[in-house]
C-alpha positions as CSV (number, residue, x, y, z in Angstrom):
1,M,108.0,70.3,60.2
2,S,108.3,74.0,60.9
3,L,105.5,75.8,62.6
4,I,105.1,78.2,59.6
5,K,104.8,75.2,57.3
6,K,102.2,73.7,59.6
7,L,100.3,76.9,59.6
8,A,100.5,77.0,55.8
9,G,99.1,73.5,55.7
10,E,96.2,74.4,58.0
11,T,95.6,77.6,56.0
12,A,95.5,75.5,52.8
13,I,92.9,73.2,54.3
14,Y,90.8,76.0,55.5
15,G,91.4,77.7,52.2
16,I,90.2,74.6,50.3
17,S,86.9,74.7,52.2
18,S,86.6,78.5,51.6
19,I,87.8,78.4,48.0
20,L,85.7,75.3,47.1
21,G,82.7,76.7,48.8
22,R,83.1,80.2,47.5
23,L,84.1,79.0,44.0
24,L,80.9,77.0,43.9
25,N,79.2,80.1,45.0
26,Y,81.2,82.2,42.6
27,V,81.2,80.0,39.6
28,I,77.6,78.8,40.0
29,L,75.6,81.3,42.1
30,T,77.0,84.6,41.2
31,P,76.7,84.2,37.4
32,Y,73.3,82.6,38.0
33,L,71.9,85.2,40.3
34,T,73.3,88.1,38.3
35,N,71.5,86.7,35.2
36,V,68.3,85.6,36.9
37,F,67.7,88.8,39.0
38,L,67.6,92.4,37.9
39,T,70.4,94.7,39.3
40,G,67.9,96.2,41.8
41,E,66.8,92.8,43.0
42,Y,70.4,91.8,43.5
43,G,70.9,95.0,45.4
44,V,68.1,93.9,47.8
45,I,69.8,90.5,48.4
46,S,73.2,92.2,49.1
47,D,71.6,94.8,51.4
48,M,69.9,92.1,53.5
49,Y,73.2,90.2,53.9
50,T,74.9,93.3,55.2
51,Y,72.5,93.4,58.2
52,V,72.9,89.7,58.8
53,A,76.7,90.1,59.2
54,L,76.3,93.1,61.5
55,I,73.7,91.4,63.8
56,M,75.8,88.2,63.8
57,V,78.7,90.0,65.5
58,I,76.3,91.2,68.2
59,L,74.5,87.8,68.5
60,T,77.7,85.8,69.0
61,Y,79.4,88.7,71.0
62,R,82.9,87.4,69.9
63,M,82.5,84.4,72.2
64,E,84.5,82.3,69.8
65,T,87.6,84.4,70.3
66,A,87.1,84.4,74.1
67,F,86.8,80.6,73.8
68,F,90.2,80.5,72.0
69,R,91.8,82.7,74.7
70,F,90.6,80.8,77.8
71,A,90.6,77.3,76.4
72,S,94.3,77.8,75.4
73,R,95.6,79.7,78.4
74,E,93.8,77.8,81.2
75,K,94.1,74.4,79.5
76,D,90.4,73.6,80.2
77,L,88.8,73.2,76.8
78,S,85.8,71.3,78.1
79,N,84.8,73.8,80.6
80,A,85.3,76.7,78.2
81,F,83.4,74.9,75.5
82,S,80.4,74.1,77.7
83,T,80.3,77.6,79.2
84,A,80.5,79.4,75.9
85,S,78.0,77.1,74.3
86,F,75.4,77.5,77.0
87,S,75.9,81.3,76.8
88,I,75.3,81.4,73.1
89,F,72.3,79.0,73.2
90,F,70.4,81.0,75.8
91,T,71.1,84.4,74.2
92,T,70.1,83.0,70.8
93,I,66.7,81.9,72.2
94,I,66.0,85.3,73.6
95,F,67.1,86.9,70.3
96,V,64.7,84.8,68.2
97,V,61.7,85.5,70.4
98,V,62.3,89.3,70.5
99,M,63.1,89.6,66.8
100,L,60.1,87.5,65.7
101,L,57.8,89.7,67.7
102,S,59.4,92.8,66.0
103,A,59.6,91.4,62.4
104,Q,57.1,93.9,60.8
105,P,58.6,97.1,62.3
106,I,62.1,95.9,61.3
107,A,60.9,95.3,57.7
108,E,59.5,98.8,57.6
109,L,62.7,100.2,59.0
110,L,64.7,98.5,56.2
111,K,62.3,99.9,53.6
112,Y,60.8,96.5,52.8
113,P,57.4,96.9,54.5
114,D,55.7,94.3,52.3
115,H,58.3,91.7,53.0
116,K,58.2,90.8,56.7
117,D,59.1,87.3,55.5
118,Y,62.6,88.5,54.6
119,V,63.2,89.4,58.2
120,I,61.7,86.1,59.5
121,W,63.9,83.9,57.3
122,F,67.0,85.9,58.3
123,I,66.2,85.6,62.0
124,L,66.3,81.9,61.6
125,V,69.5,82.1,59.5
126,L,71.2,84.1,62.3
127,A,70.0,81.7,65.0
128,F,71.3,78.6,63.3
129,D,74.6,80.3,62.3
130,A,75.1,81.5,65.9
131,L,74.6,78.0,67.3
132,S,77.4,76.7,65.0
133,V,80.0,79.3,66.0
134,I,81.4,77.6,69.1
135,P,81.5,74.1,67.7
136,F,83.3,75.5,64.6
137,A,85.8,77.3,66.9
138,K,86.4,74.1,68.8
139,L,87.2,72.3,65.6
140,R,89.8,75.0,64.8
141,L,91.4,74.9,68.3
142,E,91.6,71.1,68.2
143,N,93.4,71.1,64.8
144,R,90.5,69.5,63.0
145,P,90.5,71.6,59.8
146,I,89.2,68.7,57.6
147,K,85.9,68.3,59.4
148,F,85.6,72.1,59.5
149,A,86.2,72.2,55.7
150,V,83.7,69.5,55.0
151,L,80.9,71.2,56.9
152,K,81.6,74.6,55.3
153,V,81.5,73.1,51.8
154,L,78.3,71.1,52.8
155,N,76.7,74.4,53.8
156,I,77.4,75.9,50.3
157,L,76.3,72.7,48.5
158,V,73.0,72.6,50.4
159,N,72.4,76.3,49.8
160,I,73.0,75.9,46.0
161,F,70.8,72.8,45.9
162,F,67.8,74.6,47.4
163,I,68.3,77.7,45.3
164,I,68.2,75.7,42.1
165,F,65.3,73.6,43.5
166,F,63.2,76.7,44.3
167,L,64.0,78.9,41.4
168,E,64.3,76.3,38.6
169,I,62.7,73.0,39.5
170,C,59.6,74.3,41.3
171,P,58.5,76.5,38.3
172,I,59.1,73.6,35.9
173,L,57.0,71.3,38.1
174,I,54.2,73.9,38.3
175,R,54.2,74.3,34.6
176,S,54.0,70.5,34.2
177,G,50.8,70.4,36.2
178,F,52.0,69.8,39.8
179,E,49.7,72.3,41.4
180,G,50.8,71.3,44.9
181,M,54.2,73.0,44.4
182,K,52.4,76.3,44.6
183,L,52.1,75.7,48.3
184,I,55.9,76.1,48.7
185,F,56.7,78.4,45.8
186,D,55.5,81.9,44.9
187,V,56.7,83.1,41.6
188,N,56.1,86.7,42.7
189,N,58.5,86.5,45.6
190,R,61.6,84.9,44.2
191,I,64.1,86.9,46.4
192,A,62.7,85.2,49.5
193,Y,63.8,81.8,48.3
194,I,67.5,82.9,48.4
195,F,67.0,83.5,52.1
196,I,65.0,80.3,52.7
197,S,67.8,78.3,51.0
198,N,70.4,79.9,53.3
199,M,68.2,79.1,56.3
200,L,67.9,75.4,55.3
201,A,71.6,75.1,54.7
202,S,72.4,76.6,58.1
203,L,70.0,74.2,59.7
204,V,71.7,71.2,58.1
205,V,75.1,72.4,59.4
206,V,73.7,72.7,63.0
207,L,72.4,69.2,62.7
208,A,75.8,68.0,61.5
209,L,77.5,69.6,64.5
210,L,75.2,67.9,67.0
211,P,77.9,65.3,67.8
212,E,80.1,68.2,69.1
213,Y,77.2,69.5,71.2
214,L,76.6,66.0,72.7
215,K,80.1,66.2,74.1
216,I,79.1,69.1,76.3
217,K,79.3,68.6,80.0
218,L,76.3,69.9,81.8
219,Q,78.3,72.7,83.5
220,F,78.3,76.4,83.4
221,D,81.2,78.2,85.0
222,A,79.8,81.6,86.0
223,N,83.2,83.0,87.0
224,L,84.8,81.8,83.7
225,W,81.8,83.3,81.8
226,K,82.3,86.7,83.4
227,K,86.0,86.6,82.4
228,M,85.1,85.6,78.9
229,L,82.6,88.4,78.6
230,G,85.0,90.9,79.9
231,Y,87.6,89.8,77.4
232,A,85.1,89.7,74.5
233,M,83.1,92.9,75.0
234,P,85.6,95.2,73.3
235,L,85.9,92.7,70.5
236,I,82.2,93.2,69.8
237,L,83.1,96.8,68.8
238,V,85.9,95.4,66.7
239,G,83.5,93.1,65.0
240,I,80.8,95.7,64.4
241,A,83.5,98.1,63.0
242,G,84.7,95.2,60.8
243,V,81.3,94.7,59.3
244,I,80.9,98.4,58.7
245,N,84.2,98.5,57.0
246,Q,83.6,95.5,54.8
247,L,79.9,95.4,54.1
248,I,78.4,98.9,54.7
249,S,78.9,99.9,51.1
250,V,75.6,98.6,49.7
251,P,73.4,100.2,52.4
252,M,75.2,103.5,52.1
253,L,75.0,103.5,48.3
254,K,71.3,102.8,48.7
255,E,70.8,105.7,51.0
256,L,73.3,108.3,49.8
257,L,73.3,108.1,46.0
258,P,71.4,111.1,44.6
259,Y,68.9,109.1,42.5
260,E,65.5,107.4,42.9
261,F,65.4,104.4,45.2
262,D,65.3,101.8,42.4
263,E,68.3,103.4,40.6
264,N,70.2,103.5,43.9
265,M,69.5,99.8,44.4
266,S,70.6,99.0,40.9
267,I,73.9,100.7,41.3
268,A,74.4,99.1,44.8
269,G,73.7,95.7,43.2
270,K,76.3,96.3,40.5
271,Y,78.9,97.3,43.1
272,A,78.2,94.2,45.2
273,A,78.6,92.0,42.1
274,V,81.9,93.7,40.9
275,A,83.2,93.5,44.5
276,K,83.0,89.7,44.3
277,I,85.8,89.7,41.7
278,A,88.1,90.5,44.6
279,I,86.9,87.2,46.1
280,L,90.2,85.3,45.8
281,M,92.1,87.9,48.0
282,S,89.2,87.8,50.5
283,L,89.3,84.0,50.5
284,F,93.0,83.9,51.1
285,I,92.6,86.3,54.1
286,Q,89.7,84.4,55.5
287,A,91.5,81.1,55.2
288,F,94.6,82.6,56.8
289,N,92.5,84.1,59.7
290,Y,90.8,80.7,60.3
291,A,94.1,79.0,60.8
292,A,96.2,81.9,62.3
293,E,94.0,83.0,65.2
294,P,94.1,79.6,67.1
295,F,97.7,79.2,65.9
296,F,98.8,82.5,67.5
297,F,97.1,81.5,70.8
298,R,98.6,78.0,70.9
299,N,102.1,79.3,70.4
300,A,102.0,82.4,72.6
301,D,104.1,80.8,75.3
302,R,107.0,79.8,73.1
303,S,110.3,81.6,73.6
304,D,110.6,82.2,69.9
305,S,106.9,83.3,69.4
306,H,107.8,86.8,68.4
307,K,110.0,85.6,65.5
308,I,107.3,83.1,64.5
309,Y,104.7,85.9,64.3
310,A,107.1,88.1,62.2
311,D,107.7,85.2,59.8
312,V,103.9,84.7,59.5
313,G,103.4,88.3,58.7
314,Q,106.1,88.2,56.0
315,A,104.7,85.0,54.5
316,F,101.3,86.6,54.3
317,A,102.5,89.7,52.6
318,L,104.5,87.6,50.0
319,V,101.5,85.4,49.1
320,G,99.1,88.3,49.2
321,S,101.1,90.2,46.6
322,V,101.0,87.1,44.4
323,V,97.2,86.9,44.7
324,F,96.8,90.6,43.9
325,L,98.9,90.4,40.7
326,G,97.2,87.1,39.6
327,I,93.7,88.6,39.8
328,M,94.7,91.9,38.1
329,L,96.6,90.2,35.2
330,Y,93.6,87.9,34.4
331,L,90.8,90.3,35.2
332,D,89.6,90.3,31.6
333,V,88.8,86.6,32.1
334,I,87.6,86.7,35.7
335,K,85.0,89.5,34.9
336,Y,82.9,87.0,32.9
337,F,81.9,85.3,36.1
338,I,79.4,88.0,36.7
339,G,76.5,89.0,34.4
340,S,77.1,91.4,31.6
341,D,74.8,94.0,33.2
342,F,77.0,94.1,36.3
343,R,80.5,94.6,34.7
344,E,80.6,98.4,35.1
345,N,83.4,100.2,36.9
346,L,85.9,97.4,37.2
347,T,88.3,100.1,38.4
348,I,87.2,99.3,42.0
349,V,88.7,95.9,41.8
350,P,92.4,96.9,42.4
351,L,91.3,99.3,45.1
352,L,89.5,96.5,46.9
353,L,92.4,94.1,46.5
354,I,94.8,96.6,48.0
355,A,92.3,97.2,50.8
356,Y,92.1,93.5,51.5
357,F,95.9,93.3,51.5
358,F,96.0,95.9,54.3
359,L,93.2,94.0,56.1
360,G,95.4,90.9,56.1
361,L,98.3,92.9,57.5
362,Y,96.0,94.3,60.2
363,Y,95.0,90.7,61.2
364,N,98.7,90.0,61.6
365,F,99.6,93.2,63.4
366,S,96.5,93.1,65.7
367,I,97.2,89.8,67.4
368,W,99.1,91.6,70.2
369,Y,96.0,93.0,71.8
370,K,94.4,89.6,72.0
371,L,97.5,88.0,73.4
372,T,98.0,90.7,76.0
373,D,94.3,91.0,76.9
374,R,94.2,94.6,75.8
375,T,91.1,94.1,73.6
376,E,89.8,97.6,74.5
377,I,92.7,99.1,72.5
378,G,91.7,96.9,69.5
379,A,88.2,98.3,69.9
380,W,89.4,101.9,69.6
381,I,91.5,101.1,66.5
382,A,88.5,99.4,64.9
383,I,86.2,102.3,65.8
384,G,88.7,104.7,64.2
385,G,88.6,102.6,61.0
386,A,84.8,102.6,61.1
387,I,84.7,106.4,61.5
388,I,87.0,106.8,58.5
389,T,84.8,104.4,56.4
390,L,81.6,106.3,57.3
391,S,83.1,109.7,56.9
392,I,84.5,109.0,53.5
393,N,81.3,107.4,52.3
394,F,79.1,110.2,53.6
395,T,81.3,112.8,52.0
396,L,82.2,111.1,48.7
397,I,79.3,108.9,47.6
398,P,77.1,111.9,46.7
399,Q,80.1,113.4,44.8
400,I,81.8,110.4,43.0
401,G,79.3,107.6,43.7
402,Y,80.3,104.1,43.0
403,T,84.0,104.3,43.7
404,A,83.8,106.0,47.1
405,P,83.3,102.8,49.2
406,A,86.4,101.3,47.6
407,W,88.6,104.3,48.4
408,A,87.1,104.3,51.9
409,A,88.2,100.6,52.3
410,V,91.7,101.4,51.3
411,V,92.1,104.3,53.6
412,C,90.4,102.5,56.5
413,Y,92.4,99.3,56.4
414,A,95.7,101.1,55.8
415,F,95.0,103.2,58.9
416,M,94.1,100.1,61.0
417,A,97.1,98.2,59.9
418,L,99.5,101.2,60.5
419,T,97.9,102.1,63.9
420,S,97.9,98.5,65.2
421,W,101.6,98.0,64.1
422,I,102.7,101.3,65.8
423,I,100.8,100.6,69.1
424,G,101.8,96.9,69.1
425,R,105.5,97.9,69.1
426,K,104.9,99.3,72.6
427,Y,102.9,96.4,74.2
428,Y,104.1,93.4,72.2
429,P,107.1,94.3,70.0
430,I,107.5,92.1,66.9
431,A,110.2,92.7,64.4
432,Y,108.1,92.6,61.2
433,P,110.2,93.3,58.1
434,I,107.9,96.1,57.1
435,G,110.0,97.4,54.2
436,R,110.1,94.0,52.5
437,M,106.4,93.4,53.1
438,L,105.4,96.6,51.5
439,A,107.9,96.1,48.7
440,Y,106.1,92.8,47.7
441,I,102.8,94.6,47.1
442,G,104.6,97.6,45.5
443,L,106.3,95.3,43.1
444,A,103.0,93.6,42.3
445,I,101.4,97.0,41.5
446,L,104.4,97.9,39.3
447,C,104.1,94.7,37.4
448,W,100.4,95.2,36.9
449,Q,100.8,98.8,35.7
450,G,103.7,97.6,33.5
451,S,101.4,95.1,31.8
452,L,98.9,97.8,31.0
453,L,101.6,99.7,29.2
454,L,103.2,96.7,27.5
455,L,100.2,94.7,26.3
456,P,98.9,97.2,23.7
457,F,102.1,96.7,21.7
458,F,101.3,93.0,21.1
459,G,97.8,93.5,19.6
460,E,94.5,92.0,20.9
461,H,95.0,88.3,20.1
462,I,93.8,86.5,23.2
463,A,96.5,83.8,23.1
464,I,99.3,86.3,22.8
465,Q,97.8,88.5,25.6
466,F,97.5,85.5,27.8
467,G,101.1,84.4,27.1
468,I,102.5,87.9,27.9
469,K,100.6,88.0,31.2
470,T,101.8,84.6,32.2
471,L,105.4,85.6,31.4
472,I,104.9,88.7,33.6
473,M,103.5,86.5,36.4
474,I,106.4,84.0,36.2
475,S,108.9,86.9,36.2
476,F,107.3,88.3,39.3
477,L,107.5,85.0,41.1
478,G,111.1,84.6,40.0
479,I,112.0,88.0,41.4
480,L,110.3,87.2,44.7
481,Y,112.2,83.9,44.9
482,L,115.6,85.6,44.1
483,L,114.9,88.3,46.8
484,E,113.7,85.9,49.5
485,K,115.3,82.6,48.5
486,Q,116.8,82.0,52.0
487,K,113.7,83.1,53.8
488,I,111.4,80.9,51.7
489,K,113.7,77.9,52.5
490,E,113.5,78.7,56.2
491,L,109.7,79.0,56.1
492,I,109.1,75.7,54.4
493,A,111.9,73.7,56.0
């Protein structure tokens, strides 16, 4: 079996966990939440999750990537695992204590002064998620994607269960005379139960990962820890910049739109919901990254590693272009997975899909600074992307509103991919077939635009429209196969 085929298999397993989990989230939770909550309330939920992602980067200080690096290179997985785990455990304890003591000021800073409880629940979510980071990284490095997938899906299922329990079952029981349920459910604070459900789901995953923790040797290698921190510190900046680039849209819409606070939150909620339509491209990239990062480290010492990495980049671009076209051709169906009040400005969907495509290219191109221990250069590239994101949003949100964050994402990720590729050619030259990789997404965009011109000539009958779109998709796949027949055979051989 070729290494690319092996990577594809692992990506598929990680993808199944991501896709199953996210589809459960997407098919059940997104339609449910966008119908149960008002747009402004959904904006609050999205706003809070932005801060969680940002703090998570700081709380875990990219120790999982440092774990990959030192467990792979120094061939001492046990020592790296125990050292990284103890480090995360102690810093998490400190974080929880400090943040709980500061919960009220934090709530006021976030403009939710009456909801200190939001902050408390999220502190616990962050703590439990942080404790699961290194065990999950160990599963990836040891090629155990199935257990990884099962636990990720379990997290989503438990989350959905508790959300339905709190928001549906508890009110029914209270109306039926079970007064005791009022002790655990407050009908006037429904948003909090989204966060409580997440906390409980994260706790269940930590408990399920206890067998991995029980394998820890009671050892802490201070010298190794210093090396891991030195390697990971610049990656914290990369992670923070990544969160800014991916999730800062909602907070910035909240702050920069020229309307009243409630209206701003309503628009931010609509943006967050519509952005979820780009979920499949995001899922593909996430699944790829789960599999690719340990894959790159494991194969760094091979004599043909550069060719392998070039093939991986080409394979990503090919599949990514298929995902883009599939979503855009069937957007008129996919849009019904969000509530009717949230379906405004679907024009941001293609922008976000293109942005995610460039993000995936960046993940491919940026592996050089992790393999060559030049993570500080990666930090500067990510900071540059964050500056672009913030600058465009600050400038354009007051002018064009809703679509500014999507344009910011496209420019940011294109810059990061291009810069990483250019600098990487100096430090770790890989012969990526750039022309072909860009041709794939270019052809996908042409096919999508062609469908917009062609479909009006066939009327509005749903079956006919669906058939034409399917023919376009099949034609696109056929063209790709004819162009890359030999390469596809090599990759899957």
